[in-house]
C-alpha positions as protocol buffer text, in pm:
chain_id: "A"
residue {
  index: 1
  type: MET
  ca { x: 9691 y: 11409 z: 8497 }
}
residue {
  index: 2
  type: THR
  ca { x: 9508 y: 11510 z: 8815 }
}
residue {
  index: 3
  type: THR
  ca { x: 9436 y: 11876 z: 8880 }
}
residue {
  index: 4
  type: LEU
  ca { x: 9538 y: 12012 z: 9218 }
}
residue {
  index: 5
  type: THR
  ca { x: 9281 y: 12201 z: 9419 }
}
residue {
  index: 6
  type: SER
  ca { x: 9370 y: 12514 z: 9616 }
}
residue {
  index: 7
  type: ALA
  ca { x: 9351 y: 12305 z: 9936 }
}
residue {
  index: 8
  type: ASP
  ca { x: 9601 y: 12055 z: 9791 }
}
residue {
  index: 9
  type: ILE
  ca { x: 9837 y: 12336 z: 9695 }
}
residue {
  index: 10
  type: ALA
  ca { x: 9814 y: 12492 z: 10043 }
}
residue {
  index: 11
  type: GLU
  ca { x: 9882 y: 12155 z: 10205 }
}
residue {
  index: 12
  type: LEU
  ca { x: 10185 y: 12094 z: 9983 }
}
residue {
  index: 13
  type: GLU
  ca { x: 10323 y: 12442 z: 10058 }
}
residue {
  index: 14
  type: THR
  ca { x: 10287 y: 12374 z: 10431 }
}
residue {
  index: 15
  type: LEU
  ca { x: 10460 y: 12040 z: 10388 }
}
residue {
  index: 16
  type: ALA
  ca { x: 10746 y: 12205 z: 10197 }
}
residue {
  index: 17
  type: GLN
  ca { x: 10794 y: 12452 z: 10488 }
}
residue {
  index: 18
  type: GLU
  ca { x: 10794 y: 12170 z: 10745 }
}
residue {
  index: 19
  type: VAL
  ca { x: 11042 y: 11958 z: 10549 }
}
residue {
  index: 20
  type: LYS
  ca { x: 11271 y: 12251 z: 10461 }
}
residue {
  index: 21
  type: ALA
  ca { x: 11499 y: 12216 z: 10765 }
}
residue {
  index: 22
  type: SER
  ca { x: 11544 y: 11838 z: 10760 }
}
residue {
  index: 23
  type: ARG
  ca { x: 11528 y: 11772 z: 10385 }
}
residue {
  index: 24
  type: PRO
  ca { x: 11602 y: 12089 z: 10183 }
}
residue {
  index: 25
  type: HIS
  ca { x: 11627 y: 11903 z: 9853 }
}
residue {
  index: 26
  type: ALA
  ca { x: 11279 y: 11752 z: 9897 }
}
residue {
  index: 27
  type: ALA
  ca { x: 11139 y: 12096 z: 9984 }
}
residue {
  index: 28
  type: ARG
  ca { x: 11291 y: 12246 z: 9666 }
}
residue {
  index: 29
  type: LEU
  ca { x: 11141 y: 11965 z: 9458 }
}
residue {
  index: 30
  type: LEU
  ca { x: 10798 y: 12024 z: 9613 }
}
residue {
  index: 31
  type: ARG
  ca { x: 10816 y: 12397 z: 9536 }
}
residue {
  index: 32
  type: ARG
  ca { x: 10927 y: 12326 z: 9178 }
}
residue {
  index: 33
  type: LEU
  ca { x: 10634 y: 12086 z: 9130 }
}
residue {
  index: 34
  type: LEU
  ca { x: 10394 y: 12345 z: 9268 }
}
residue {
  index: 35
  type: ARG
  ca { x: 10526 y: 12609 z: 9026 }
}
residue {
  index: 36
  type: SER
  ca { x: 10489 y: 12375 z: 8729 }
}
residue {
  index: 37
  type: ALA
  ca { x: 10136 y: 12277 z: 8838 }
}
residue {
  index: 38
  type: ALA
  ca { x: 10040 y: 12645 z: 8858 }
}
residue {
  index: 39
  type: ARG
  ca { x: 10154 y: 12712 z: 8500 }
}
residue {
  index: 40
  type: PRO
  ca { x: 9886 y: 12681 z: 8233 }
}
residue {
  index: 41
  type: ALA
  ca { x: 9920 y: 12389 z: 7995 }
}
residue {
  index: 42
  type: GLN
  ca { x: 10122 y: 12474 z: 7686 }
}
residue {
  index: 43
  type: GLU
  ca { x: 9934 y: 12497 z: 7364 }
}
residue {
  index: 44
  type: THR
  ca { x: 10012 y: 12257 z: 7083 }
}
residue {
  index: 45
  type: LEU
  ca { x: 10222 y: 12418 z: 6812 }
}
residue {
  index: 46
  type: LEU
  ca { x: 10213 y: 12295 z: 6453 }
}
residue {
  index: 47
  type: THR
  ca { x: 10463 y: 12336 z: 6173 }
}
residue {
  index: 48
  type: THR
  ca { x: 10351 y: 12510 z: 5854 }
}
residue {
  index: 49
  type: THR
  ca { x: 10336 y: 12171 z: 5682 }
}
residue {
  index: 50
  type: GLU
  ca { x: 10109 y: 12024 z: 5951 }
}
residue {
  index: 51
  type: ALA
  ca { x: 9884 y: 12333 z: 5947 }
}
residue {
  index: 52
  type: ALA
  ca { x: 9868 y: 12323 z: 5565 }
}
residue {
  index: 53
  type: ARG
  ca { x: 9766 y: 11958 z: 5570 }
}
residue {
  index: 54
  type: ILE
  ca { x: 9487 y: 12026 z: 5821 }
}
residue {
  index: 55
  type: LEU
  ca { x: 9359 y: 12330 z: 5631 }
}
residue {
  index: 56
  type: GLY
  ca { x: 9392 y: 12168 z: 5288 }
}
residue {
  index: 57
  type: VAL
  ca { x: 9618 y: 12439 z: 5145 }
}
residue {
  index: 58
  type: SER
  ca { x: 9986 y: 12458 z: 5047 }
}
residue {
  index: 59
  type: ASP
  ca { x: 10274 y: 12533 z: 5284 }
}
residue {
  index: 60
  type: GLN
  ca { x: 10334 y: 12861 z: 5104 }
}
residue {
  index: 61
  type: THR
  ca { x: 9973 y: 12968 z: 5160 }
}
residue {
  index: 62
  type: VAL
  ca { x: 10012 y: 12910 z: 5534 }
}
residue {
  index: 63
  type: ARG
  ca { x: 10337 y: 13113 z: 5533 }
}
residue {
  index: 64
  type: ASN
  ca { x: 10164 y: 13394 z: 5338 }
}
residue {
  index: 65
  type: TRP
  ca { x: 9872 y: 13396 z: 5583 }
}
residue {
  index: 66
  type: ALA
  ca { x: 10113 y: 13408 z: 5876 }
}
residue {
  index: 67
  type: ASP
  ca { x: 10312 y: 13695 z: 5718 }
}
residue {
  index: 68
  type: SER
  ca { x: 9995 y: 13894 z: 5651 }
}
residue {
  index: 69
  type: GLY
  ca { x: 9866 y: 13838 z: 6006 }
}
residue {
  index: 70
  type: TRP
  ca { x: 9563 y: 13629 z: 5907 }
}
residue {
  index: 71
  type: LEU
  ca { x: 9707 y: 13331 z: 6089 }
}
residue {
  index: 72
  type: PRO
  ca { x: 9885 y: 13368 z: 6424 }
}
residue {
  index: 73
  type: SER
  ca { x: 10237 y: 13231 z: 6428 }
}
residue {
  index: 74
  type: ARG
  ca { x: 10559 y: 13258 z: 6623 }
}
residue {
  index: 75
  type: ARG
  ca { x: 10918 y: 13160 z: 6583 }
}
residue {
  index: 76
  type: LEU
  ca { x: 11080 y: 12974 z: 6868 }
}
residue {
  index: 77
  type: HIS
  ca { x: 11408 y: 13152 z: 6795 }
}
residue {
  index: 78
  type: ARG
  ca { x: 11527 y: 13415 z: 6549 }
}
residue {
  index: 79
  type: LEU
  ca { x: 11610 y: 13181 z: 6260 }
}
residue {
  index: 80
  type: GLY
  ca { x: 11361 y: 12909 z: 6349 }
}
residue {
  index: 81
  type: ARG
  ca { x: 11067 y: 12788 z: 6149 }
}
residue {
  index: 82
  type: ARG
  ca { x: 10723 y: 12932 z: 6202 }
}
residue {
  index: 83
  type: MET
  ca { x: 10507 y: 12749 z: 6451 }
}
residue {
  index: 84
  type: ILE
  ca { x: 10130 y: 12784 z: 6429 }
}
residue {
  index: 85
  type: PRO
  ca { x: 9922 y: 12750 z: 6748 }
}
residue {
  index: 86
  type: GLU
  ca { x: 9654 y: 12488 z: 6699 }
}
residue {
  index: 87
  type: SER
  ca { x: 9391 y: 12731 z: 6825 }
}
residue {
  index: 88
  type: GLY
  ca { x: 9488 y: 12971 z: 6545 }
}
residue {
  index: 89
  type: LEU
  ca { x: 9353 y: 12726 z: 6289 }
}
residue {
  index: 90
  type: ARG
  ca { x: 9001 y: 12782 z: 6425 }
}
residue {
  index: 91
  type: SER
  ca { x: 9004 y: 13142 z: 6304 }
}
residue {
  index: 92
  type: VAL
  ca { x: 9095 y: 13030 z: 5953 }
}
residue {
  index: 93
  type: GLU
  ca { x: 8834 y: 12755 z: 5959 }
}
residue {
  index: 94
  type: ALA
  ca { x: 8567 y: 13015 z: 6047 }
}
residue {
  index: 95
  type: PHE
  ca { x: 8653 y: 13213 z: 5735 }
}
residue {
  index: 96
  type: ASP
  ca { x: 8657 y: 12888 z: 5541 }
}
residue {
  index: 97
  type: GLN
  ca { x: 8278 y: 12883 z: 5571 }
}
residue {
  index: 98
  type: VAL
  ca { x: 8265 y: 13174 z: 5328 }
}
residue {
  index: 99
  type: ARG
  ca { x: 8493 y: 12998 z: 5081 }
}
residue {
  index: 100
  type: LEU
  ca { x: 8301 y: 12670 z: 5100 }
}
residue {
  index: 101
  type: THR
  ca { x: 7956 y: 12818 z: 5050 }
}
residue {
  index: 102
  type: PRO
  ca { x: 7783 y: 12734 z: 4722 }
}
residue {
  index: 103
  type: LYS
  ca { x: 7872 y: 12938 z: 4415 }
}
residue {
  index: 104
  type: LYS
  ca { x: 7611 y: 13202 z: 4498 }
}
residue {
  index: 105
  type: ALA
  ca { x: 7742 y: 13516 z: 4664 }
}
residue {
  index: 106
  type: LEU
  ca { x: 7659 y: 13584 z: 5027 }
}
residue {
  index: 107
  type: ALA
  ca { x: 7422 y: 13866 z: 5097 }
}
residue {
  index: 108
  type: GLU
  ca { x: 7599 y: 14160 z: 5258 }
}
residue {
  index: 109
  type: GLU
  ca { x: 7409 y: 14115 z: 5586 }
}
residue {
  index: 110
  type: ASP
  ca { x: 7508 y: 13747 z: 5601 }
}
residue {
  index: 111
  type: ALA
  ca { x: 7874 y: 13829 z: 5540 }
}
residue {
  index: 112
  type: VAL
  ca { x: 7869 y: 14099 z: 5807 }
}
residue {
  index: 113
  type: GLU
  ca { x: 7702 y: 13862 z: 6055 }
}
residue {
  index: 114
  type: LEU
  ca { x: 7959 y: 13591 z: 5979 }
}
residue {
  index: 115
  type: VAL
  ca { x: 8247 y: 13830 z: 6048 }
}
residue {
  index: 116
  type: ARG
  ca { x: 8080 y: 13957 z: 6369 }
}
residue {
  index: 117
  type: ARG
  ca { x: 8028 y: 13602 z: 6493 }
}
residue {
  index: 118
  type: HIS
  ca { x: 8390 y: 13518 z: 6420 }
}
residue {
  index: 119
  type: ARG
  ca { x: 8513 y: 13828 z: 6606 }
}
residue {
  index: 120
  type: ARG
  ca { x: 8295 y: 13746 z: 6909 }
}
residue {
  index: 121
  type: GLU
  ca { x: 8432 y: 13390 z: 6920 }
}
residue {
  index: 122
  type: ARG
  ca { x: 8786 y: 13521 z: 6888 }
}
residue {
  index: 123
  type: ALA
  ca { x: 8731 y: 13772 z: 7170 }
}
residue {
  index: 124
  type: ARG
  ca { x: 8611 y: 13491 z: 7399 }
}
residue {
  index: 125
  type: SER
  ca { x: 8926 y: 13282 z: 7351 }
}
């Protein structure tokens, strides 16, 4: 998909104004396309099963993490299933580094630095 520049958007808005009198339906379509182009792309949402498969844990673990706030999630409607944003898996994968380290314990400074790095990355996104 091609990204529209600000000049393209201005030209299309001008065209919509010019066409409005003679072809109102075409002008409405142009405005609708401009609104949809201005919206940011929607993020990919995963089910708990898909997230569990990616993270290598059980579905219940993903649900527990979502309930405790460790993993961002949302429900598309009141009784709907949890949906996990794909970007939310990155925060869990960062903490996975601690779990996957060799059997030796991390030094306190290393653990603190790991958490700080994760928080900085999270603040950027």
